[in-house]
C-alpha positions as CSV (number, residue, x, y, z in Angstrom):
1,X,4.0,-0.1,-29.9
2,X,5.3,3.0,-31.6
3,X,8.2,2.4,-34.1
4,X,10.4,5.4,-34.8
5,X,13.5,6.0,-37.0
6,X,15.9,8.8,-36.2
7,X,18.5,9.8,-38.9
8,X,21.4,12.0,-38.0
9,X,23.5,14.4,-40.1
10,X,26.9,13.8,-41.6
11,X,27.0,15.0,-45.2
12,X,28.5,12.1,-47.3
13,X,28.3,9.7,-44.3
14,X,24.5,9.8,-44.9
15,X,25.0,6.9,-47.4
16,X,25.4,4.7,-44.4
17,X,21.9,5.5,-43.0
18,X,20.4,5.3,-46.5
19,X,21.6,1.7,-46.4
20,X,19.9,1.3,-43.1
21,X,16.6,2.6,-44.6
22,X,16.9,0.3,-47.6
23,X,17.5,-2.8,-45.4
24,X,14.7,-1.8,-43.1
25,X,12.3,-1.6,-46.0
26,X,13.6,-4.9,-47.4
27,X,13.0,-6.6,-44.0
28,X,9.4,-5.4,-43.9
29,X,9.4,-4.9,-40.2
30,X,9.4,-3.0,-38.0
31,X,7.6,-0.4,-40.1
32,X,8.4,3.1,-38.9
33,X,5.4,5.2,-37.7
34,X,7.6,8.2,-37.3
35,X,10.9,9.3,-38.9
36,X,12.9,12.2,-37.6
37,X,16.1,13.7,-39.1
38,X,18.6,16.5,-39.2
39,X,20.9,17.7,-42.0
40,X,21.8,14.7,-44.2
41,X,19.3,12.7,-42.1
42,X,16.6,15.2,-43.1
43,X,17.3,14.5,-46.8
44,X,17.1,10.7,-46.2
45,X,14.0,11.1,-44.0
46,X,12.2,13.2,-46.7
47,X,13.0,10.7,-49.5
48,X,12.0,7.8,-47.2
49,X,8.7,9.3,-46.2
50,X,8.0,11.0,-49.5
51,X,7.8,7.8,-51.5
52,X,5.6,4.7,-51.4
53,X,7.3,1.7,-49.8
54,X,8.1,0.0,-53.0
55,X,10.1,3.0,-54.3
56,X,11.9,4.1,-51.1
57,X,15.1,2.1,-51.5
58,X,15.2,2.9,-55.2
59,X,14.8,6.7,-54.7
60,X,17.5,6.7,-51.9
61,X,19.9,4.7,-54.2
62,X,19.2,7.1,-57.0
63,X,20.1,10.1,-54.9
64,X,23.3,8.6,-53.5
65,X,24.5,7.1,-56.7
66,X,23.9,10.4,-58.5
67,X,26.1,12.1,-55.8
68,X,28.9,9.5,-56.2
69,X,31.8,10.2,-58.6
70,X,35.4,8.9,-58.9
71,X,38.3,11.4,-58.5
72,X,39.7,9.7,-61.6
73,X,36.9,9.3,-64.1
74,X,36.0,5.7,-64.8
75,X,38.3,4.3,-62.1
76,X,35.6,2.1,-60.5
77,X,34.2,1.0,-63.9
78,X,37.6,-0.3,-65.1
79,X,39.4,-1.2,-61.9
80,X,36.8,-1.7,-59.2
81,X,37.2,-0.4,-55.7
82,X,40.8,0.5,-54.8
83,X,42.5,-2.0,-52.5
84,X,42.8,-1.2,-48.9
85,X,45.9,0.6,-47.8
86,X,47.9,3.6,-49.2
87,X,46.1,3.6,-52.6
88,X,42.6,3.6,-51.0
89,X,43.5,6.4,-48.6
90,X,44.8,8.5,-51.5
91,X,41.7,7.7,-53.5
92,X,39.4,8.7,-50.7
93,X,41.3,11.9,-49.9
94,X,41.3,12.9,-53.6
95,X,37.5,12.3,-53.7
96,X,37.0,14.6,-50.7
97,X,39.3,17.3,-52.3
98,X,37.3,17.0,-55.5
99,X,34.1,17.7,-53.7
100,X,35.5,20.6,-51.8
101,X,36.9,22.2,-55.0
102,X,34.1,21.5,-57.5
103,X,31.0,20.6,-55.4
104,X,28.6,17.8,-56.0
105,X,26.1,17.9,-58.9
106,X,22.6,18.0,-57.5
107,X,23.8,18.8,-54.0
108,X,26.0,21.9,-53.8
109,X,28.3,24.1,-55.9
110,X,31.1,26.4,-54.9
111,X,30.5,30.1,-54.8
112,X,32.9,31.3,-57.5
113,X,32.6,35.1,-57.3
114,X,34.7,38.1,-56.4
115,X,32.7,38.4,-53.2
116,X,33.6,34.8,-52.2
117,X,37.3,35.3,-53.1
118,X,37.5,38.4,-50.9
119,X,35.9,36.5,-48.0
120,X,32.8,38.6,-48.0
121,X,30.3,35.9,-49.0
122,X,28.1,34.3,-46.4
123,X,29.2,30.8,-47.3
124,X,31.7,28.7,-49.4
125,X,29.0,26.7,-51.2
126,X,25.5,27.0,-52.5
127,X,22.8,24.4,-51.8
128,X,20.5,25.6,-54.7
129,X,21.1,22.3,-56.6
130,X,19.7,20.3,-53.7
131,X,16.7,22.6,-53.5
132,X,16.0,22.0,-57.2
133,X,16.6,18.3,-57.0
134,X,14.4,17.4,-54.1
135,X,11.0,17.6,-55.9
136,X,12.2,15.0,-58.4
137,X,12.8,12.5,-55.6
138,X,10.2,13.4,-52.9
139,X,6.4,13.6,-53.2
140,X,5.9,16.3,-50.7
141,X,2.1,15.8,-50.7
142,X,2.7,12.2,-49.6
143,X,5.3,13.3,-47.0
144,X,2.8,15.8,-45.5
145,X,-0.4,13.8,-45.7
146,X,0.8,10.2,-45.4
147,X,0.5,7.9,-42.4
148,X,4.2,8.3,-41.4
149,X,4.9,11.2,-39.1
150,X,7.9,13.3,-40.2
151,X,10.0,15.6,-38.0
152,X,12.9,17.7,-39.3
153,X,15.2,19.8,-37.1
154,X,17.0,23.1,-37.9
155,X,18.4,26.0,-35.8
156,X,17.6,29.7,-35.9
157,X,21.0,31.2,-36.6
158,X,19.9,34.5,-35.1
159,X,18.5,33.3,-31.8
160,X,20.1,29.9,-31.5
161,X,16.7,28.3,-31.0
162,X,16.2,24.7,-32.1
163,X,13.4,24.7,-34.7
164,X,11.2,21.6,-35.1
165,X,9.1,21.1,-38.2
166,X,6.6,18.3,-37.5
167,X,3.8,17.1,-39.8
168,X,1.9,16.0,-36.7
169,X,1.9,19.6,-35.4
170,X,0.5,21.2,-38.5
171,X,3.8,22.1,-40.3
172,X,3.7,21.6,-44.1
173,X,7.3,20.5,-44.9
174,X,8.7,21.6,-48.2
175,X,12.1,21.5,-49.9
176,X,13.1,24.7,-48.1
177,X,12.8,23.0,-44.7
178,X,15.0,20.1,-45.8
179,X,17.6,22.4,-47.3
180,X,17.5,24.7,-44.2
181,X,18.2,21.7,-42.0
182,X,21.4,21.1,-44.1
183,X,22.7,24.6,-44.0
184,X,25.9,24.0,-42.0
185,X,27.7,27.3,-41.4
186,X,30.1,28.5,-42.8
187,X,30.0,25.9,-45.6
188,X,26.4,26.7,-46.6
189,X,24.4,29.9,-46.2
190,X,21.4,30.0,-43.9
191,X,18.0,29.4,-45.6
192,X,15.2,31.9,-45.0
193,X,11.9,30.1,-44.2
194,X,8.9,32.0,-42.9
195,X,11.0,35.0,-41.9
196,X,13.6,33.0,-40.0
197,X,17.1,32.1,-41.1
198,X,17.6,28.3,-40.8
199,X,21.0,26.6,-40.1
200,X,22.0,23.0,-39.9
201,X,20.0,20.9,-37.5
202,X,23.1,19.3,-36.2
203,X,24.1,22.6,-34.6
204,X,21.2,21.9,-32.1
205,X,20.8,18.1,-32.1
206,X,22.6,16.1,-34.8
207,X,20.4,13.1,-33.9
208,X,17.1,14.4,-32.6
209,X,16.3,11.3,-30.6
210,X,15.0,13.3,-27.6
211,X,12.0,14.5,-29.6
212,X,10.9,11.0,-30.4
213,X,11.6,9.6,-26.9
214,X,9.7,12.4,-25.1
215,X,6.6,11.8,-27.1
216,X,6.9,8.1,-27.5
217,X,4.3,7.1,-24.9
218,X,4.3,3.9,-22.9
219,X,6.1,1.5,-25.2
220,X,8.3,2.2,-28.2
221,X,11.1,1.0,-30.4
222,X,13.5,3.6,-31.8
223,X,16.1,2.8,-34.4
224,X,18.8,5.5,-34.3
225,X,21.4,5.9,-37.0
226,X,24.5,7.5,-35.5
227,X,27.1,8.7,-37.9
228,X,29.7,9.7,-35.4
229,X,31.2,7.1,-33.1
230,X,32.1,8.4,-29.6
231,X,34.5,5.5,-29.1
232,X,37.3,5.2,-31.6
233,X,41.0,5.0,-32.3
234,X,43.3,7.8,-31.0
235,X,44.3,10.1,-33.9
236,X,47.7,9.8,-35.5
237,X,47.8,13.1,-37.4
238,X,46.1,16.5,-37.7
239,X,43.4,15.3,-40.1
240,X,42.6,12.4,-37.8
241,X,42.5,14.8,-34.8
242,X,39.9,17.0,-36.6
243,X,37.8,13.9,-37.5
244,X,38.1,12.6,-34.0
245,X,37.0,15.9,-32.5
246,X,33.8,15.8,-34.6
247,X,33.1,12.2,-33.6
248,X,33.5,13.0,-29.9
249,X,31.4,16.2,-30.0
250,X,28.5,14.8,-31.9
251,X,28.6,11.2,-30.6
252,X,28.7,12.4,-27.0
253,X,25.8,14.8,-27.8
254,X,23.6,11.8,-28.6
255,X,24.8,9.9,-25.6
256,X,23.8,12.7,-23.3
257,X,20.3,12.8,-24.8
258,X,19.9,9.1,-24.2
259,X,21.2,9.3,-20.6
260,X,18.9,12.3,-19.9
261,X,15.8,10.4,-21.1
262,X,16.8,7.4,-19.1
263,X,16.9,9.6,-16.0
264,X,13.5,11.1,-16.9
265,X,11.9,7.7,-17.1
266,X,13.2,6.7,-13.8
267,X,12.0,10.0,-12.2
268,X,8.5,9.7,-13.6
269,X,8.3,6.1,-12.4
270,X,9.4,7.1,-8.9
271,X,6.8,9.9,-8.9
272,X,4.2,7.4,-10.0
273,X,5.0,5.1,-7.1
274,X,5.0,8.1,-4.7
275,X,1.6,9.2,-6.0
276,X,0.1,6.0,-4.7
277,X,1.0,7.1,-1.2
278,X,-0.6,10.5,-1.3
279,X,-4.0,10.6,0.5
280,X,-6.9,11.2,-1.8
281,X,-7.9,14.4,0.0
282,X,-4.5,16.0,-0.8
283,X,-4.4,15.2,-4.5
284,X,-6.5,18.3,-5.4
285,X,-4.2,20.7,-3.7
286,X,-2.5,22.9,-6.4
287,X,1.1,22.1,-5.3
288,X,0.5,18.4,-5.0
289,X,-1.5,18.2,-8.2
290,X,1.3,20.0,-10.1
291,X,3.8,17.4,-8.9
292,X,1.5,14.4,-9.6
293,X,1.1,15.7,-13.2
294,X,4.7,14.7,-13.8
295,X,4.1,11.2,-12.6
296,X,3.7,8.5,-15.2
297,X,3.2,4.7,-15.1
298,X,6.2,2.6,-16.0
299,X,7.2,3.1,-19.6
300,X,9.4,1.0,-21.9
301,X,11.6,2.6,-24.6
302,X,13.9,0.3,-26.6
303,X,16.6,2.1,-28.6
304,X,18.7,0.3,-31.2
305,X,21.7,2.7,-31.9
306,X,23.4,1.7,-35.2
307,X,26.8,3.5,-35.3
308,X,29.0,4.2,-38.2
309,X,32.7,3.7,-37.4
310,X,34.9,5.0,-40.2
311,X,37.4,2.3,-41.4
312,X,41.2,3.1,-41.2
313,X,41.5,4.1,-44.9
314,X,38.8,6.9,-44.8
315,X,39.8,10.4,-45.5
316,X,40.2,11.7,-42.0
317,X,38.5,15.1,-41.6
318,X,37.6,14.9,-45.3
319,X,35.4,11.9,-44.8
320,X,32.3,14.1,-44.8
321,X,33.0,15.0,-48.4
322,X,34.2,11.7,-49.8
323,X,31.5,10.9,-52.3
324,X,33.6,8.4,-54.3
325,X,31.7,5.5,-55.7
326,X,33.7,3.0,-53.8
327,X,33.2,4.7,-50.4
328,X,29.5,5.5,-51.0
329,X,28.9,1.8,-51.9
330,X,30.8,0.6,-48.9
331,X,28.9,2.9,-46.5
332,X,25.5,1.8,-48.0
333,X,26.5,-1.9,-47.6
334,X,27.7,-1.3,-44.1
335,X,24.4,0.3,-43.2
336,X,22.4,-2.7,-44.6
337,X,24.6,-5.2,-42.7
338,X,24.5,-3.2,-39.4
339,X,20.7,-2.9,-39.5
340,X,20.3,-6.7,-40.0
341,X,22.7,-7.4,-37.1
342,X,20.8,-5.0,-35.0
343,X,17.4,-6.6,-35.7
344,X,18.9,-10.0,-34.8
345,X,20.2,-8.5,-31.6
346,X,16.8,-7.2,-30.7
347,X,15.2,-10.6,-31.5
348,X,17.6,-12.3,-29.1
349,X,17.4,-9.8,-26.3
350,X,15.2,-10.6,-23.3
351,X,11.9,-8.7,-23.0
352,X,12.6,-5.2,-21.8
353,X,11.6,-4.0,-18.4
354,X,10.5,-0.4,-17.5
355,X,12.9,2.3,-18.5
356,X,15.2,2.7,-21.4
357,X,16.9,-0.3,-22.9
358,X,19.8,0.5,-25.2
359,X,21.2,-1.9,-27.7
360,X,24.2,-1.0,-29.9
361,X,25.8,-2.2,-33.1
362,X,28.5,-0.7,-35.2
363,X,29.7,-1.0,-38.7
């Protein structure tokens, strides 16, 4: 059986899937043979695959804790996490505003220039700090030459083409590929790699689960970290409406990919049954042979989709930039707990039949 891990994009929400990765490593099984990611998921995937098993959780925690900062210095140290309710909402929104105004050390900085002030810059922020930081956290030789397959997704901002960088297909992934997968317009400028301008992978497929499912073979388990919940509470204000729009757009994007693969498996199985009825003498005919080439024996794909559902006190549309220590820690813990609940759910589920079996848990 092939075991795959798919990590989606979501800026600061990526702390949730970092917790999933840490818990998966602590559980010891299933060991991913393949990790795929886009945007923040590309960063987590690179750190996960670019370190030996005993260092993966520590490197992920190092990255996310270095990103975390209180809007009021020392707040968490002296007072702990703010209580739920009005104070927590204010704290989270202040943290998001802090990131938008001043950036995040080791991740991005604002473009403070006359060109930016006049609206003539290509982006609001600069990802150079992330480009410099990645080699400290990722052994790119291990990432490219290890036993774990790595796939990162970006988009060509000129042609709109989805670009797939895959170590199994000869790509040597470097920091520039990871940063390019994070370059969400207009926040971050496109990154030039091999003569092409790369934009955020989420603009093409925020959770590139289709790549894994299409090549997964006869039997596979895919753990999918989904940072945008398609189902959620109706918004009560403008900020909530903006956040809900993102959840709907990206969460439904993933749902359509899963539904499409389920249909594909059913079609291939039907063609396989039909092929048994074709007389042997007709199998070599070009038109018949072309159709039979699409047939496949019954395949089983099990997907465990672990979804992040933002709690009521999160910062609405600003949740993507809430790097406060309390929120980062909460998201990490939620990811750990959701992964463990998901594995228990898989253990209790009946043996899957042919086709795609989807199991879902949420934080």
